[in-house]
C-alpha positions in Angstrom: 63.3 68.4 -4.8 62.1 71.5 -3.0 58.5 72.4 -2.1 57.1 75.6 -3.4 53.9 77.4 -2.6 52.0 76.1 -5.6 53.0 72.5 -4.7 53.5 72.4 -0.9 52.7 68.7 -0.3 54.5 67.2 -3.2 51.4 65.8 -5.0 52.2 66.6 -8.5 50.2 65.6 -11.6 50.6 65.9 -15.2 48.0 66.4 -18.1 44.4 67.3 -18.2 41.1 65.5 -18.8 39.1 62.9 -16.7 39.2 59.3 -18.3 40.9 58.8 -21.6 41.1 55.4 -23.4 37.5 54.4 -22.4 35.7 52.9 -25.5 32.2 54.4 -26.1 29.5 53.0 -24.0 25.7 53.5 -24.7 25.2 54.5 -21.1 27.3 54.6 -17.9 25.3 51.7 -16.3 27.3 49.4 -18.5 30.3 50.1 -16.5 31.0 48.4 -13.1 30.7 50.6 -10.0 34.3 51.6 -9.9 34.6 52.7 -13.3 31.2 54.8 -12.9 33.1 56.6 -9.8 36.1 57.2 -11.9 34.2 58.8 -14.6 32.3 60.9 -12.2 35.5 62.2 -10.5 39.0 61.5 -11.5 40.9 59.6 -8.8 43.7 62.2 -8.4 41.2 64.7 -7.0 41.3 62.9 -4.0 44.8 64.3 -3.2 43.7 68.0 -2.8 40.6 66.9 -0.9 42.9 65.3 1.7 44.9 68.4 2.1 42.0 71.0 2.1 39.3 68.8 3.8 39.8 65.6 5.2 43.1 66.2 7.2 41.0 68.9 9.1 37.6 67.2 9.3 38.8 63.7 9.9 38.3 60.2 8.3 34.6 60.4 8.8 34.3 63.0 6.0 35.5 60.4 3.4 32.1 58.6 3.6 30.3 61.7 2.4 31.6 61.6 -1.2 30.8 58.5 -3.2 33.8 56.4 -4.2 36.2 58.5 -2.2 37.6 55.7 -0.2 38.4 53.8 -3.4 40.1 56.8 -4.8 42.5 57.0 -1.9 44.5 54.1 -3.5 45.7 56.6 -6.2 47.7 58.4 -3.5 49.0 55.2 -1.8 46.4 55.0 0.9 44.3 52.1 2.2 42.0 51.9 5.2 43.1 49.2 7.7 40.8 46.6 8.8 40.5 48.3 12.1 38.4 50.9 10.5 38.1 54.6 11.7 41.1 56.8 11.4 43.7 54.1 10.8 45.3 53.9 7.4 48.3 52.1 5.6 50.4 54.2 3.4 52.7 52.6 0.6 55.6 54.4 -0.8 56.6 54.2 -4.5 60.3 53.0 -4.8 61.1 52.6 -8.6 63.4 49.6 -8.9 63.7 49.1 -5.1 66.5 51.7 -4.6 66.4 54.2 -2.0 68.8 56.8 -1.1 70.0 56.8 2.5 68.2 60.0 3.1 64.9 58.6 1.6 65.2 55.2 3.8 65.9 57.5 6.9 62.7 59.6 6.2 60.4 56.6 5.7 61.7 55.2 8.8 61.4 58.4 10.8 57.5 58.6 9.3 57.0 55.1 10.3 58.1 55.7 13.8 56.7 59.2 14.5 53.4 59.1 12.9 52.1 55.4 13.9 49.1 55.9 16.3 47.8 52.5 17.1 45.6 52.0 20.1 47.4 51.3 23.4 45.6 48.0 23.9 46.5 46.8 20.4 49.3 44.0 20.1 51.0 46.1 17.5 51.0 49.3 19.4 54.4 50.9 19.4 55.8 48.5 16.9 55.7 51.1 14.2 56.3 49.0 11.1 58.1 49.8 7.8 57.1 46.7 6.0 59.0 45.8 2.8 56.7 44.3 0.0 57.0 41.9 -2.8 57.0 44.8 -5.2 60.0 46.5 -3.7 57.9 49.2 -1.8 57.5 50.0 1.9 54.1 50.0 3.7 53.4 51.9 7.0 50.6 51.4 9.3 48.3 53.2 11.8 48.5 56.4 10.1 45.9 59.1 10.7 44.5 61.2 7.9 45.3 64.3 9.5 49.1 63.5 9.4 49.1 62.5 5.7 49.9 65.9 4.2 52.8 66.4 6.7 54.2 62.9 5.7 53.7 63.9 2.0 55.6 67.2 2.5 58.5 65.4 4.2 58.9 62.9 1.5 58.6 65.4 -1.4 61.8 67.1 0.3 63.7 63.8 -0.2 62.3 62.8 -3.6 59.6 60.4 -2.6 56.0 59.9 -3.7 53.1 57.6 -2.8 51.2 58.6 -6.0 50.0 55.4 -7.8 51.5 53.0 -5.4 48.0 51.4 -5.5 44.9 52.0 -7.6 44.1 51.2 -11.1 47.1 52.4 -12.7 50.9 51.6 -13.2 52.1 50.4 -9.6 55.8 50.6 -8.5 58.0 49.5 -11.4 60.2 46.5 -10.1 63.7 45.7 -11.3 66.5 43.6 -10.1 67.4 45.2 -6.8 71.3 45.1 -7.5 71.1 46.7 -11.1 74.1 48.5 -11.8 76.3 46.7 -9.4 75.5 43.0 -10.3 78.6 41.3 -11.8 76.5 39.3 -14.4 73.8 42.0 -15.4 73.9 42.4 -19.2 71.6 45.3 -19.7 71.4 47.9 -16.9 67.8 48.0 -15.9 67.5 50.5 -13.2 67.4 53.6 -15.6 64.8 51.8 -17.6 62.6 51.2 -14.6 62.9 54.8 -13.4 62.2 56.2 -16.8 59.0 54.0 -17.1 58.0 54.9 -13.5 58.6 58.6 -14.2 56.3 58.5 -17.4 53.4 57.0 -15.7 53.6 58.6 -12.1 51.2 61.5 -12.0 50.2 61.2 -15.6 46.4 61.8 -15.8 46.2 60.3 -19.2 47.3 56.8 -18.1 46.0 56.9 -14.5 42.8 55.3 -15.2 43.1 51.7 -16.4 40.6 48.8 -16.0 42.6 47.6 -13.0 46.1 47.7 -11.6 48.9 47.4 -13.9 52.3 45.8 -13.0 55.5 46.3 -14.9 58.9 44.6 -14.1 62.4 45.1 -15.9 65.5 43.1 -15.5 68.6 42.9 -17.3 70.3 40.3 -15.1 70.4 36.6 -16.0 68.5 35.2 -13.0 64.9 36.7 -13.4 65.3 38.7 -10.2 62.2 40.8 -11.2 60.0 38.0 -11.6 58.9 39.2 -15.0 56.5 36.3 -16.0 53.9 37.2 -13.3 53.5 40.9 -14.3 51.2 42.6 -16.8 54.5 43.7 -18.6 57.8 42.0 -18.3 61.0 43.0 -19.9 64.1 40.7 -19.6 67.3 40.5 -21.2 67.7 39.3 -24.9 70.2 39.6 -27.7 68.9 40.5 -31.2 70.2 38.9 -34.3 72.8 41.6 -35.0 74.2 41.1 -31.4 72.5 44.2 -29.8 71.4 43.7 -26.3 68.0 44.8 -25.1 64.8 43.2 -23.8 62.3 40.7 -24.9 58.7 41.5 -24.0 56.2 39.5 -22.1 52.6 40.6 -21.6 49.6 39.3 -19.6 51.1 37.7 -16.4 49.5 37.5 -13.0 48.6 35.7 -9.9 45.4 35.7 -7.5 42.5 33.7 -8.8 43.1 32.7 -12.5 47.1 32.9 -12.4 48.5 33.0 -15.7 52.2 33.1 -17.0 52.9 36.0 -19.2 52.9 35.4 -23.1 56.0 36.0 -25.2 54.5 38.6 -27.8 57.5 38.3 -30.0 59.0 42.0 -29.5 62.5 43.0 -28.8 63.1 46.6 -27.7 66.1 48.7 -26.9 66.4 50.3 -23.6 65.5 53.6 -25.0 62.2 52.2 -26.5 61.0 50.9 -23.3 58.9 53.9 -22.2 57.1 54.1 -25.6 56.5 50.3 -25.5 55.1 50.3 -22.0 53.0 53.4 -23.0 51.6 51.6 -26.0 50.7 48.4 -23.8 48.9 50.5 -21.4 46.9 52.2 -24.3 45.9 48.8 -25.6 44.8 47.8 -22.0 43.0 51.1 -21.5 41.1 51.0 -24.7 40.4 47.2 -25.0 40.4 46.0 -21.4 37.2 44.9 -19.7 35.5 47.9 -17.7 32.2 46.1 -17.3 33.1 43.2 -15.1 35.7 44.0 -12.3 36.6 40.5 -11.8 37.6 40.1 -15.5 39.4 43.4 -15.7 43.0 42.4 -15.6 45.2 42.5 -18.5 46.0 38.7 -18.5 42.4 38.1 -19.5 42.7 40.4 -22.4 46.1 38.8 -23.4 44.4 35.4 -23.1 41.4 36.4 -25.2 43.3 38.1 -28.1 46.3 35.7 -28.2 49.8 37.0 -28.3 49.7 37.5 -32.1 46.5 39.6 -31.9 47.7 41.6 -28.8 50.9 42.3 -30.7 49.0 43.5 -33.8 47.1 45.9 -31.6 50.3 47.2 -29.9 51.9 47.8 -33.2 49.1 50.1 -34.2 49.7 52.3 -31.1 53.5 52.7 -30.9 55.8 55.3 -32.7 58.4 52.5 -33.9 58.3 49.5 -35.8 58.2 46.5 -33.5 61.2 44.2 -34.1 60.9 40.3 -33.5 62.0 38.8 -30.2 65.8 38.1 -29.9 67.6 35.2 -28.1 66.5 34.9 -24.5 69.4 35.1 -22.0 67.9 34.2 -18.7 69.7 31.3 -17.1 67.7 30.4 -13.9 65.4 31.8 -11.3 67.1 33.5 -8.3 64.9 34.2 -5.4 67.0 36.6 -3.5 70.5 38.4 -3.3 70.8 37.6 0.6 74.6 37.1 1.5 77.8 38.8 0.6 78.5 39.1 -3.3 81.4 40.7 -5.3 80.1 43.7 -7.5 81.2 44.5 -10.8 83.2 47.4 -9.5 86.5 45.9 -8.4 87.2 45.8 -4.6 83.5 46.3 -3.8 80.9 43.9 -2.3 77.2 44.1 -1.7 75.6 42.6 1.4 72.0 41.3 1.2 70.2 41.1 4.5 67.5 38.6 5.3 64.3 40.3 6.8 61.9 37.5 7.4 58.5 38.4 6.0 59.8 41.9 5.3 59.0 43.1 8.8 61.2 46.0 9.8 60.7 48.6 12.6 60.9 52.2 11.4 64.0 52.9 13.5 65.7 49.8 12.1 65.2 51.4 8.4 66.9 54.5 9.9 69.7 52.4 11.1 70.0 50.6 7.7 70.3 54.2 6.2 73.1 55.0 8.6 75.0 51.9 7.6 74.6 52.5 4.0 76.3 55.9 4.5 78.9 54.8 6.8 79.9 51.7 4.9 78.5 51.7 1.4 77.5 53.8 -1.5 74.6 55.6 0.3 71.7 53.3 -1.2 69.4 51.0 0.5 68.1 48.3 -2.0 64.8 46.4 -1.5 64.4 43.0 -3.0 61.1 41.3 -4.2 61.9 38.7 -1.5 61.2 41.3 1.1 65.0 41.7 2.0 67.3 44.8 1.9 70.8 45.2 0.4 73.6 47.4 1.3 75.9 48.0 -1.9 79.1 49.5 -2.4 81.0 48.2 0.5 84.8 48.2 0.2 86.0 44.7 1.0 88.4 46.0 3.9 85.2 47.4 5.7 83.1 44.2 5.3 83.9 42.7 8.6 83.1 45.9 10.4 79.7 46.0 8.7 79.0 42.4 9.5 79.7 42.9 13.0 77.0 45.7 13.4 74.0 45.0 15.6 71.4 45.5 12.8 73.0 42.5 10.9 72.7 40.3 13.8 68.9 40.8 13.7 68.7 40.8 9.8 71.5 38.3 9.0 73.1 37.9 5.7 73.5 34.3 6.8 70.0 32.9 7.8 68.8 29.4 7.8 67.3 28.1 4.5 63.8 28.5 5.7 63.9 31.6 7.2 65.7 33.1 4.4 63.0 31.9 1.9 60.1 33.3 4.1 57.7 35.8 2.5 54.3 37.0 3.7 51.6 39.4 3.0 50.1 41.7 5.6 47.6 39.1 6.7 44.5 39.9 8.9 46.5 41.9 11.2 45.8 45.0 8.9 44.2 43.8 5.7 40.5 43.5 5.3 40.4 40.6 2.9 43.0 38.1 4.7 41.4 35.5 6.8 44.5 34.6 8.8 47.4 35.9 10.6 50.5 35.4 8.3 53.7 37.4 9.3 54.4 36.2 12.8 53.1 32.6 12.0 55.3 32.3 8.9 58.4 33.3 10.9 57.7 30.7 13.6 57.1 27.9 11.0 60.4 28.8 9.2 62.5 29.0 12.3 61.0 25.7 13.7 62.0 24.0 10.4 65.5 25.5 10.5 65.8 24.1 14.1 64.1 20.8 13.4 66.1 19.9 10.1 69.4 21.3 11.2 72.0 22.4 9.0 72.9 20.8 5.5 73.3 17.1 5.7 75.3 17.1 2.3 76.5 19.4 -0.4 73.0 19.0 -2.3 71.0 20.7 0.4 69.4 24.1 -0.9 70.6 27.4 0.4 67.0 28.6 0.2 63.5 27.1 0.4 60.9 29.7 -0.6 57.8 29.6 1.8 55.2 32.2 0.6 52.2 32.8 2.8 49.2 34.8 1.6 46.3 35.6 3.9 43.8 35.3 1.1 43.4 34.4 -2.6 44.7 37.8 -3.7 48.5 36.3 -3.8 50.1 39.4 -2.4 52.9 37.2 -1.2 53.1 35.3 -4.6 52.5 31.8 -3.2 51.9 30.3 -6.7 55.7 30.6 -7.7 57.0 29.4 -4.4 58.7 26.1 -3.3 55.8 25.9 -0.7 52.8 28.2 -1.1 50.1 28.9 1.6 46.7 30.5 1.2 44.6 31.5 4.0 41.5 29.4 4.6 39.2 28.3 7.6 38.5 24.8 8.9 36.4 23.1 11.5 38.7 22.5 14.6 36.5 20.8 17.1 33.3 22.7 17.6 34.5 26.0 16.1 36.0 27.5 13.0 39.6 28.1 13.1 42.5 29.4 10.9 43.7 27.0 8.3 45.7 27.0 4.9 45.6 25.5 1.5 49.1 24.2 0.7 50.7 24.1 -2.8 54.1 22.8 -3.9 56.7 23.1 -6.7 56.5 26.7 -8.0 59.2 28.5 -9.7 60.2 31.0 -12.4 62.8 31.5 -15.0 63.6 28.3 -17.2 61.7 26.1 -14.8 58.6 28.5 -14.8 55.4 26.8 -13.5 52.9 27.4 -10.7 52.6 25.2 -7.7 50.0 22.3 -7.5 47.6 22.8 -4.7 47.8 19.5 -2.9 45.8 19.9 0.2 43.2 22.4 1.6 42.1 23.8 4.7 44.7 22.3 7.0 44.4 23.8 10.4 47.5 25.9 11.1 48.4 24.1 14.2 49.2 20.8 12.2 51.4 22.8 9.6 55.0 22.7 11.2 54.8 19.0 11.6 53.4 18.4 8.2 56.3 20.4 6.7 58.8 18.6 8.7 57.5 15.3 7.4 57.5 16.6 3.8 61.0 17.9 3.8 62.5 14.7 5.6 61.0 12.7 2.6 62.5 15.2 0.1 65.9 14.7 1.7 65.5 10.9 1.5 64.2 10.8 -2.1 65.9 13.6 -4.0 68.7 12.9 -6.6 71.9 14.9 -5.7 71.5 18.6 -6.5 67.7 18.3 -7.2 65.9 21.5 -5.9 62.6 21.0 -4.0 60.4 22.3 -6.8 61.5 19.6 -9.3 61.2 16.8 -6.6 57.6 18.1 -5.8 56.6 18.2 -9.5 57.8 14.7 -10.2 56.2 13.3 -6.9 52.4 12.4 -7.5 50.1 15.0 -5.7 48.2 12.2 -3.8 51.5 11.1 -2.2 52.4 14.6 -1.3 49.1 15.2 0.2 49.4 11.9 2.1 52.7 12.9 3.4 51.6 16.3 4.5 48.5 14.9 6.3 50.5 12.0 7.9 48.5 9.2 6.2 50.9 7.9 3.6 51.1 4.2 3.4 54.6 3.1 3.3 53.7 0.2 1.0 52.7 2.7 -1.8 56.0 4.2 -1.8 58.0 0.7 -1.8 
């Protein structure tokens, strides 16, 4: 994707107009503050302003234009909690699949442009963090370097446009689409087509809030479709045709909701028009008065699945077909390990990256391994892992012996393997606790304390998800154990703490965790988790996963176990 003089920084937008799909208001004051700002200046305008002004004048100039810091999200930028000239950049990776050249360029950018202060504990670490939406975030970037990074990304086909903001975010998919031996509909081309339609499209770039889409054609719900605004998962129509059933209105954060089945079946070639139509419904009918109620899940809840389907039918160019037979069999949390591909003689290798924390040069090395041993792609999982695909079986042992795979092992312990964490208060302005380093310590302590499998029914993975605040970036509500940042009195001071919930899952067992204890000081958590899992091992039936045991155990007993106050007589 070559640069040219008209578009030297790779920031390309389509269409004209400011804010379509906004229903008439008697006066602008009826809208929330962010909506007023988007009406006055389209968010995409910040891109040219970065190139022409802010990169030269510095981050302080952003404050001279009302709403400009908020508009940064539309080009993938957030201010870090440290303030000043410190920014996080998020890269869009449709379906989570990077070419080796793209992975290499992101790793180089993370290493070369990070400028943390020398007295900072993160100085020199130069992170390329994998997110739960199959993207990568870089930290400690200066506004003056953003145009140069954009230019480098454009040359390898990458963009940061709409990686954040009130628009369609990164479109997720099963990370091994196209190589999974059990995939029934190839989802990656669909995810890429949907992403291409929305990315840079002015007409659909101003929605009431962020808009999340997932597409999967595998049988194991790898893309977590029930917690997105739009979810497409595999189905079979009455005549045997394979395609997708459509879910709408899922989401987490405060007011979590599992997506509704809106009784629609679509073919892969109809997916772009279907998602476009849903975005139009949201843009026209979604709440723009109250920011806290502006997510699509509230619109679907208010209208009901039938009412929402009727509004969608008026806005798409094809007749909606009724839903087909659902084909999803289970929820698979990751693709870590060595697995045969649908292509004979080839395997893919899923590498565990605890809490998604990579260094930039580690990503460069992953790109080298992808070129040397595999098909030249680095695939990012929603569990914050990476996958190397297309590895010939005779070369597998050589790949497994590479130093990078000793650090990011395909064979981790069950707790380390399932550990997911958001950015936490290391960089995020909203998080109230540190998440990433702490989650890794907890997981490794559990792996050490509980040892290996004590019988064949032990789980391969226990999903521990840690969010630093209630925004749920780490998706704690669908984990075996979910943590949410909190504060608690520790002696005479306020200290970091977590709320703890148990028993979440997706797929056929879909259900959110039940929050069983609040504001537990972080120092007490490892011992509490050890007590909990020892009890689970003692009480489960053979083959029973943790989330089912947690659901059938009374919440007050789970709380007492975590807090160390359980009366043994209650359980006898």
